[in-house]
C-alpha angles and dihedrals in degrees: 000000000000116000101235099188110159098234135127091274092066111084122206092232135008114203112201107205130036101216124115094288094050095045093047090051093047090052092049091051094046090049085067096043097258117154106239136173122195117210113200119178096207117086093212133029114269119255093200114120103217096150129042104197157328131282128221098271093050089048089053090051092053090050091049089057096043099246102101093102090062090058095042089054091059102034141061122249116226115189116235129018133281122293119244107250087342091287110156119227134185091210116103107200119199106235125206096249140090087215101064098161143084121239115219107212128144116246095242088060092048089048092050095048093048092047090050089052092050092048093047089057091050106263115160103231115191117188122196090038110130118185112223104163142018140199130177142175134181094291110033150005127235118203117193117208130214091259092053097258118142120219115192129199140166088233135012133199123202110221093153101123140252092315090049112181090197094053089051092049089052091052093232110161119241104196125177141090124323119231116284098171134033134196132196118226127191148155119219145138121270133197097203115107116261092244091056093048092050095045095048093045092052092049095049094044091061089068102024114039090182090068129083143144130182145129115312125224084246105087114249095014135102125213117218134185123187135167114262123232091246143337108289117235091220109039093173086081116074121226121271117249090242090056089051093050092048092054091048090053091047094056104027102028088234139060091217090235089286116185143149099041115202097183133025123171143143134228135185142199094252110146122196138154125196114244089227135013093211140045114180108303095349124087133188127227138171120359090349085071101035141009128187142157113293095242108137093016094255103137101086091038092052091053094050089051091049089055092048091054096045101040100070093041094052091046091050091053094047093047093048096245091119137020122256089256087076088076090065087071090063095069092034090057105032104038093064089048090053091047090054091051089051089053095050094045091049089052092049091049089057093046094055095045095098093226115142093249092049091050090052091050090050091055093049093046090046089058092048091050089063084075107086091219093057094042090049092050093052094040092052090051091055092045094043091234098126097062115131119180117212095239108146128017118231098028104189098173116122111279095009090269101160109113094025126107117251118234122233114273140164111283119180109314094339143025134295094239091054087061092054098063095107094052096238130145111266128209103200102199113157094179097046089236099140140060128219098156093130089063098041091123090065105020127065111208112213113196095181136115113277116196112216099012105156096215140019095275141350137198113220125202117223089265092057098253117134112251096176137007131188114250092222115089120247112290124235114248114337092338125204124287115254117241114253134270090029121168088253092053090051090049091051092052091047091053093046091049089051095053101028107025116197 
């Protein structure tokens, strides 16, 4: 049994894995004063560029926590959102976001900025700490490291990737499809002229959609992706540079004079989803909970969004603001989102295969995407803007908005997202019609004008999703206060009591 003595050696939360999911989670927990230690097995940060950028929802999250400017300073803004399976469309759907762009930024930079954020907030980050064993009881979790050290916490979260040691130790099933195809990905210098690189890449891509080479967001480097000869038995080992050059020559007839690689890795189309996101006092997040092909670039973004959903809930349970049952909503909300991403990436994998049937489907889907409604649906899936959690049955608010995230908008003299920096609940109530005084320790009540609010008032969770909305439409001007206790006031109190019982 685990010794659960409440002393200084027992951390509130142990995060196993120091990638973007783990660091985002650590920052969210520290924002609320939770004691957290991050255990990362690698001694040094990885230089591998597995992800190229951030989608609109992740960009919103960074803005909500006040760190977006750091990322904008080191990335490249690309208007619009990602294309579904790379299919071009002339439609320009209006998306429900004030952040309608992609941010090109290499994963090592994202990793560094999130780690800096976690450390600034006081997270204890321990590199060279590999978890090899685990034990837990009803009060705590004990992780044993490769050197024999024990690290104890009241809760633990596995953010240790698709080959998660912690998930394996818990015995959580990880069903799905094994890899059938593999690609090699690298960043390197080339001597070939830019015009030659672009022309050859365009020619080869017409026949092999899994091939591409072009300038990287890292100055002076090119990023190349090429199909591998087969699926490697040991994918923990990156490809050799000679293997990479040989595959470039096979597909392009040239290696572009590539030299001085700074990053070489491999990825596959393996698709798996954990049967559960929790076992006792240990939870899964990021690739430890789901893996999928990289089409659409959603993997890193999905992990950051897992952490954003879990962080405030775990902190609320630890601080006593909410009962442990709140953590059940993490799997209930995030597992369906992950399942949907697996579906869309599977579909995109088929569409880029180059097979005759896939080419026919691409043509049909391309025609459908000329319809703004279809293009919007697929664009919002890639950008994670269409997520709606099933929070409260019988949502009667205009537009069925409960469970959806709320876009940034002018509030008072500033913006809504500027008011979310502390990660508190927000009651956005321009007319001052509602009362949440009993929950003032957790809920900030904003009686300020809100331009574009779809209804009279909304209650936002710390992750920006709408937990309650007034059934009356937005009032003109200041509006008139609603008599108490109105049905909406009663509904607000019922929702608050559900999430933050007194």
